TIRO-2110 file (N, C-alpha, C; in Angstrom, 1 decimal):
// TIRO-2110
6.0, -1.5, 0.3, N, 1, A
5.1, -0.6, 0.0, CA, 1, A
5.7, 0.8, -1.0, C, 1, A
5.4, 1.1, -1.8, N, 2, A
6.1, 2.4, -2.6, CA, 2, A
6.5, 3.6, -2.2, C, 2, A
7.4, 3.9, -2.3, N, 3, A
8.1, 5.1, -1.5, CA, 3, A
7.1, 6.5, -2.0, C, 3, A
6.4, 6.6, -3.4, N, 4, A
5.5, 7.9, -3.5, CA, 4, A
4.5, 8.0, -2.9, C, 4, A
4.0, 6.5, -2.6, N, 5, A
2.6, 6.4, -1.8, CA, 5, A
3.1, 6.5, -0.6, C, 5, A
3.9, 6.2, 0.2, N, 6, A
4.6, 6.5, 1.8, CA, 6, A
4.3, 8.0, 2.1, C, 6, A
5.1, 9.0, 0.9, N, 7, A
5.3, 10.1, 1.2, CA, 7, A
3.9, 10.7, 1.0, C, 7, A
3.1, 10.4, 0.2, N, 8, A
1.6, 10.9, 0.2, CA, 8, A
1.1, 10.6, 1.4, C, 8, A
1.2, 9.4, 1.9, N, 9, A
0.2, 9.1, 3.6, CA, 9, A
0.9, 10.0, 4.4, C, 9, A
2.2, 10.0, 4.3, N, 10, A
3.0, 10.8, 5.6, CA, 10, A
2.6, 12.2, 5.4, C, 10, A
2.0, 12.7, 4.2, N, 11, A
1.8, 14.1, 4.5, CA, 11, A
2.7, 15.3, 4.2, C, 11, A
4.0, 14.4, 3.3, N, 12, A
5.1, 15.3, 3.0, CA, 12, A
5.0, 16.1, 1.8, C, 12, A
3.9, 15.5, 0.6, N, 13, A
3.7, 16.5, -0.7, CA, 13, A
1.8, 16.0, -0.5, C, 13, A
1.3, 16.9, -1.5, N, 14, A
0.1, 16.8, -1.6, CA, 14, A
-0.5, 15.7, -2.2, C, 14, A
0.4, 15.2, -3.4, N, 15, A
0.0, 14.6, -4.6, CA, 15, A
1.1, 13.5, -4.5, C, 15, A
0.4, 12.1, -4.9, N, 16, A
1.4, 11.3, -5.3, CA, 16, A
2.4, 11.4, -6.4, C, 16, A
1.8, 12.2, -7.6, N, 17, A
2.6, 12.7, -8.7, CA, 17, A
3.8, 13.4, -8.0, C, 17, A
3.4, 14.4, -7.1, N, 18, A
4.2, 15.3, -6.9, CA, 18, A
5.5, 14.7, -6.1, C, 18, A
5.2, 13.4, -5.0, N, 19, A
6.1, 13.1, -4.7, CA, 19, A
7.1, 12.0, -5.7, C, 19, A
6.4, 11.6, -6.6, N, 20, A
7.2, 11.0, -7.8, CA, 20, A
8.1, 11.9, -8.7, C, 20, A
7.8, 13.1, -8.8, N, 21, A
8.6, 14.0, -9.5, CA, 21, A
9.7, 14.3, -8.7, C, 21, A
9.8, 14.7, -7.4, N, 22, A
10.8, 14.7, -6.6, CA, 22, A
11.5, 13.7, -6.4, C, 22, A
11.3, 12.5, -6.6, N, 23, A
12.1, 11.3, -6.6, CA, 23, A
12.6, 11.2, -7.9, C, 23, A
12.1, 11.5, -9.2, N, 24, A
12.4, 11.4, -10.5, CA, 24, A
13.9, 12.3, -10.4, C, 24, A
13.5, 13.6, -9.6, N, 25, A
14.7, 14.7, -9.7, CA, 25, A
15.9, 14.4, -9.2, C, 25, A
15.4, 13.5, -7.9, N, 26, A
16.9, 13.0, -7.0, CA, 26, A
16.9, 13.8, -5.8, C, 26, A
15.8, 14.8, -5.5, N, 27, A
15.6, 15.4, -4.3, CA, 27, A
15.4, 14.6, -3.0, C, 27, A
15.2, 13.4, -3.2, N, 28, A
14.6, 12.6, -2.1, CA, 28, A
15.8, 11.4, -2.4, C, 28, A
16.3, 11.2, -1.0, N, 29, A
17.5, 9.9, -1.0, CA, 29, A
16.8, 9.0, 0.0, C, 29, A
17.0, 7.7, -0.2, N, 30, A
16.7, 6.8, 0.6, CA, 30, A
17.9, 5.8, 1.0, C, 30, A
18.0, 6.0, 2.4, N, 31, A
19.5, 5.2, 2.6, CA, 31, A
20.5, 5.9, 2.1, C, 31, A
20.6, 7.0, 1.9, N, 32, A
21.7, 7.8, 1.0, CA, 32, A
21.8, 7.5, -0.4, C, 32, A
20.7, 7.0, -0.8, N, 33, A
20.6, 6.7, -2.4, CA, 33, A
19.4, 7.3, -3.1, C, 33, A
19.6, 7.8, -4.3, N, 34, A
18.3, 8.4, -5.0, CA, 34, A
17.7, 6.9, -5.5, C, 34, A
16.5, 6.9, -5.5, N, 35, A
15.5, 6.3, -5.8, CA, 35, A
14.4, 6.3, -6.7, C, 35, A
13.6, 5.5, -7.7, N, 36, A
12.7, 5.9, -8.0, CA, 36, A
11.5, 5.4, -7.4, C, 36, A
10.2, 6.0, -8.0, N, 37, A
9.1, 6.2, -7.0, CA, 37, A
8.3, 4.8, -6.9, C, 37, A
8.5, 3.8, -7.5, N, 38, A
8.1, 2.5, -7.3, CA, 38, A
8.9, 1.7, -6.4, C, 38, A
10.3, 2.4, -6.1, N, 39, A
10.9, 1.4, -4.7, CA, 39, A
10.3, 1.3, -3.6, C, 39, A
10.6, 0.1, -3.1, N, 40, A
9.8, -0.1, -1.9, CA, 40, A
10.6, 0.3, -0.7, C, 40, A
9.8, 0.7, 0.2, N, 41, A
10.2, 1.5, 1.7, CA, 41, A
9.7, 0.5, 2.8, C, 41, A
10.6, 0.4, 3.6, N, 42, A
10.3, -0.3, 4.9, CA, 42, A
10.4, 0.4, 6.6, C, 42, A
9.8, 0.0, 7.4, N, 43, A
10.2, 0.6, 8.9, CA, 43, A
12.0, 0.4, 8.8, C, 43, A
12.3, 1.5, 9.5, N, 44, A
13.6, 1.7, 10.0, CA, 44, A
14.5, 2.3, 8.9, C, 44, A
13.7, 2.3, 7.7, N, 45, A
14.8, 3.2, 6.5, CA, 45, A
14.7, 4.7, 6.7, C, 45, A
15.8, 5.4, 6.2, N, 46, A
16.0, 7.0, 7.0, CA, 46, A
16.1, 7.6, 5.3, C, 46, A
15.1, 8.8, 5.4, N, 47, A
15.0, 9.4, 4.0, CA, 47, A
15.5, 11.1, 4.3, C, 47, A
15.9, 11.3, 3.1, N, 48, A
16.4, 12.7, 3.2, CA, 48, A
15.7, 13.4, 2.3, C, 48, A
14.6, 14.4, 2.6, N, 49, A
13.9, 15.2, 1.5, CA, 49, A
14.0, 16.8, 1.7, C, 49, A
13.5, 17.5, 0.9, N, 50, A
13.7, 18.8, 0.7, CA, 50, A
11.9, 18.9, 0.3, C, 50, A
11.8, 20.1, 1.4, N, 51, A
10.4, 20.8, 1.0, CA, 51, A
10.5, 22.2, 0.9, C, 51, A
10.6, 22.5, 0.0, N, 52, A
11.1, 24.1, -0.8, CA, 52, A
12.3, 24.5, -0.2, C, 52, A
12.7, 25.1, 1.0, N, 53, A
13.9, 25.6, 1.5, CA, 53, A
14.4, 24.4, 2.6, C, 53, A
13.4, 23.7, 3.1, N, 54, A
13.8, 23.0, 4.5, CA, 54, A
14.2, 21.6, 3.9, C, 54, A
15.3, 21.2, 4.5, N, 55, A
15.9, 19.8, 4.4, CA, 55, A
15.5, 19.2, 5.7, C, 55, A
15.1, 17.9, 5.2, N, 56, A
14.6, 17.1, 6.4, CA, 56, A
15.2, 15.6, 6.7, C, 56, A
15.4, 15.3, 7.2, N, 57, A
16.0, 13.9, 7.7, CA, 57, A
14.9, 13.3, 8.5, C, 57, A
14.1, 11.8, 8.0, N, 58, A
13.3, 11.2, 8.9, CA, 58, A
13.5, 9.9, 9.0, C, 58, A
13.4, 9.3, 9.6, N, 59, A
13.0, 7.6, 9.8, CA, 59, A
11.7, 7.1, 9.9, C, 59, A
11.4, 6.1, 9.1, N, 60, A
10.3, 5.6, 8.8, CA, 60, A
10.0, 4.7, 10.1, C, 60, A
8.9, 4.8, 10.7, N, 61, A
8.3, 4.1, 11.9, CA, 61, A
7.2, 3.1, 11.4, C, 61, A
6.4, 3.6, 10.4, N, 62, A
5.2, 2.7, 10.1, CA, 62, A
4.4, 3.2, 8.6, C, 62, A
4.3, 2.1, 8.2, N, 63, A
3.7, 2.0, 6.9, CA, 63, A
1.9, 2.1, 6.7, C, 63, A
1.3, 3.0, 5.8, N, 64, A
0.1, 3.3, 5.9, CA, 64, A
-0.4, 3.3, 4.1, C, 64, A
-1.2, 2.7, 3.5, N, 65, A
-2.0, 2.7, 2.3, CA, 65, A
-2.5, 3.9, 2.1, C, 65, A
-3.3, 4.3, 3.1, N, 66, A
-4.2, 5.4, 3.1, CA, 66, A
-3.6, 7.0, 3.6, C, 66, A
-4.3, 8.1, 3.0, N, 67, A
-3.6, 9.0, 3.5, CA, 67, A
-4.6, 9.4, 4.7, C, 67, A
-4.1, 9.8, 5.7, N, 68, A
-5.1, 9.9, 7.2, CA, 68, A
-4.9, 11.4, 7.6, C, 68, A
-5.7, 11.4, 8.8, N, 69, A
-5.5, 12.8, 9.7, CA, 69, A
-3.8, 13.1, 9.8, C, 69, A
-3.6, 14.4, 9.9, N, 70, A
-2.2, 14.6, 10.2, CA, 70, A
-1.5, 13.9, 11.6, C, 70, A
-2.3, 14.0, 12.6, N, 71, A
-1.7, 13.2, 13.7, CA, 71, A
-1.2, 11.4, 13.5, C, 71, A
-2.3, 10.8, 12.7, N, 72, A
-1.7, 9.7, 12.0, CA, 72, A
-0.6, 9.7, 11.3, C, 72, A
-0.6, 10.5, 10.3, N, 73, A
0.8, 10.8, 9.4, CA, 73, A
1.6, 11.1, 10.3, C, 73, A
1.8, 12.0, 11.3, N, 74, A
3.1, 12.0, 11.9, CA, 74, A
3.6, 11.3, 12.8, C, 74, A
2.3, 10.0, 12.9, N, 75, A
3.3, 8.4, 13.6, CA, 75, A
4.1, 7.7, 12.5, C, 75, A
3.8, 8.0, 11.5, N, 76, A
4.3, 7.2, 10.7, CA, 76, A
6.0, 7.4, 10.4, C, 76, A
6.5, 8.2, 11.2, N, 77, A
7.9, 8.7, 11.0, CA, 77, A
8.3, 9.3, 12.0, C, 77, A
9.8, 9.7, 12.4, N, 78, A
10.1, 10.4, 13.4, CA, 78, A
11.5, 11.3, 12.5, C, 78, A
11.5, 12.4, 13.1, N, 79, A
12.2, 13.6, 12.2, CA, 79, A
13.6, 13.4, 13.4, C, 79, A
14.9, 13.3, 12.8, N, 80, A
16.0, 13.4, 13.1, CA, 80, A
16.2, 14.9, 14.2, C, 80, A
17.0, 14.6, 15.4, N, 81, A
17.1, 16.0, 16.2, CA, 81, A
18.3, 17.0, 15.3, C, 81, A
19.0, 16.5, 14.5, N, 82, A
19.8, 17.5, 13.7, CA, 82, A
18.9, 18.2, 12.9, C, 82, A
17.9, 17.6, 12.2, N, 83, A
16.9, 18.1, 11.2, CA, 83, A
16.0, 18.9, 12.1, C, 83, A
15.8, 18.7, 13.2, N, 84, A
14.6, 19.9, 13.7, CA, 84, A
15.5, 20.7, 14.3, C, 84, A
16.9, 21.1, 14.5, N, 85, A
17.7, 21.9, 14.9, CA, 85, A
17.9, 22.8, 13.9, C, 85, A
17.9, 22.5, 12.6, N, 86, A
18.3, 23.2, 11.5, CA, 86, A
17.1, 24.0, 11.1, C, 86, A
15.7, 23.4, 11.3, N, 87, A
14.4, 24.3, 11.0, CA, 87, A
14.4, 25.1, 12.1, C, 87, A
END
């Protein structure tokens, strides 16, 4: 599954195009590396992303091809304890 679609489905960004822009700017890293919007993502991958001034570190738990309700989207990832503490 494409990383830009996953970021949209997990409700980190309102649109896929916003997710793609952030990926193109290098503000999102997958397993420590900057990637393009079409890069594949799989369960177990670690993402570092920034939303405004907030830096988040999450681990991918599941994949979804469609954007669902917030509880469904939150089940797709787990935020690290360090990331939660910083927020």
